[in-house]
N, C-alpha and C positions, 0 to 999 in steps of 0.2 A: 764369640766375640772377644776380642783383645781389649785391655784397658784402655787403649789409644784409640779406639773406633768410637765415632761420633754418634751419639744418640740424638736425633734430631727429627724434623718434620720428614715426610715421606719423599720430598724431593731434594732431600740434603743429606739424608742420614745414612747408616749403615745397610738397612734394607735395600735402598736403591744402588748402592755401590755394589752389593752383592749380585744383586741382578744384572747389572752391567758387565761384571766379572764373569759371569756363567753364560750370557746370551749376546752380548754385543761386543766382546774383544777378539773376534775372529778376524780374518783378513777381509779388507774392503774389496766388495765384488767388482767385476768390471762394469764401467760406465758411471762410477760412484767415485767421489773424492773423500768422503767422510761419512761416518756412522753416526747418526743422532739417535741415541736410546729413547724411547718411549713407553714407560711402564704403566701397564693397565691394571686399574683397580676395579675388581668386580665387586658387586654385592648381591646376595641372593638370600630371601626370606620369605616363609610362607606369609600369605595374605589371605585372611578369611572374610567372605563376604556374606556369612549367614550364621545362624547359631548352631547348625547341626555339622558345619565342616564339609558338607557337601560341594559348596561352591569356591572351595580353598584353591589357589593358585600360587605359583612361587615364580615372581618376576625375577629375571638373571639382568642386572645393569651394570653399566661400567663407566668410567671416567678415566681421564689421563693424569699422570703424576706431576705434570708441569704446572698444573693449576695450584694455587696456594690453599690454605685451610678455608680461608672465606669462601673462595670459588667454589671448592668442593662441596661447601655445606649448602650450595643452592641447588634445588631441583632442576632448574633447567639445563644444568652443566652434566646431567646424567642421562644416558641413553639405555633404553630397553633394548637387548640383543635378543630375548626371547622369553617365553614363559612355560614353565613346567606345570603340566596339569596334574589334577587330583588322580592318582593311580587307583583309588579306591572305587570311583563311578563305574556303575554298572556292572560290577563284580557280583553281586548278589550275596545271599546268605550262605550258599554252599561252595563259595570260591575256593576256599582251602580243604575241601573235603576229598579232593583227588590229587595223588601224587604221581604226576606222569612219568617221573624218573624211576619209580618203584615198577612201574609197567614196562615201560620203553627200554630202559637200560639194563634192569634186572630180570625182565621178561616174567615178572610175578603177575599171577593172575588173582592171587587171594592172599590175604593176610592184611597187614596195616596199610592201609591206603591214605589215612588222614595225615596230612603234613605235619610234621613235629614243629615245636615253637622255633627251634633253631634253624630249621630249613625255611620256614616262613621269613625269619630276620635275614637270612642270607640272600634269599631272591629279592627280598625288597632292597636292598642295599645294591644287588646287581642290576635291578630294574632302573633304579635311580641314576646308575652310572650311565645306562643307555641313553636317559633323557639328558644328562649333562652333556653326553657327547653330541647328541642331535642339537642342542642349543647353541654349543660352542663349535660346531663344524664349519661353519662360514669363516670364523675368526681363525681356526686352525688351517684352513685351506688358504686362506690369505697369507698367513706368515709361511707357510711351506712353499706356496707356489710362486709368490712374488717377492718373497724377503722382506717385505716392507714397503712404505710409501716413498717415491722418489719425488725430490722438490729442490728448488734453488735456495740456498741458505748462505747470505754473506758472499754470494758470488762463487760458491762452491756447489758442485752437484752432490746432494746430500741424499742418503738413504736413511728415512725415519724407520727405525726397527722397534716394532712393538714386541713386548713380553709381559707375561703374567707377574705383576708386581706382588699383589695382595689381594685375597679374598675376604670381604667383610661379612660376617653372618653370624648365626647363634650355634650353641654347642651342637644340637641336632643335626644341622646341616654339615656342620664340620665333620662329624662322625660319618655321614653319609659320603663326604667327599673323599675321604681317605679310607673307605671301605671296611669300616669298623661297625659293629652292632652290638646289642646288649648280649653279652655271653656269660651273665651271672650264673655261676652253679655248675658251669661245663668245664671239666678238667682237659678236655680233648683241643681247647683253642690254644694256638701257638703262641699267641701274645695278647695280653688282656686289654691293653691300652695303646693308644696311638703315639706314646713317646718312647717307649722302649720295646725290646724284643724278648722281655722275660715271660716265661711260662707260668701256669698256675703252680706248678711243682717248684719252680725257681724261687717264685716269692714266698712260697710256704716253708723251704728249707734252708735258704741262705740268708742269714740275718748278719749284718744288713744285706740286701740283694746286691749282687754285682751286676748293674744294668749296663745292656749294651743299647745305645741311643739308635733311634731309628733315623736315617739320614735320607737326602734326597735320592741317593742312587737306590735305596732299597724300596721307595715308592715308585 
């Protein structure tokens, strides 16, 4: 951000302007006179319905940026787009005792077949990405196939173009979204956090570290 950039509410501040510059500054398509940006605000967090965690689910909800702070605080202005189920249901106590990659990819019949902790965490993140993809598939298809919602606005043919403006969640969900997992103690991890691309060796040998920030292009 520059010193002159405005930090304000979601519908007036820097974040919205950045989203408009990235997604809504293209040429106006045929059949429309103007593009109206519509930032989508997502929310997802696990909801537990019992003491053991077996009935937990993760609702994915959204609202739009044009609503002010008071309106966004009202439950009725949020819509559930999908629910991410509990991946641990029906796995059983021996779910991690067989490593199919060890057998199928390396053609090993004997040896270590128990999944490593790192492998389990990596697969957990990949599975979570598949669930996010399934929940957001209809939103993605709508954006790519139709380009947005067409309507009349002040006598002009407007294309209301949606884009993902912000996701509200906790640290665990954020890490899942950006494909990061607990890598404590592993020196083979390319980058240890979701903010920069420093490796374990870089952080331990360069004082102070010369960080390369992770950008939108990297993700």
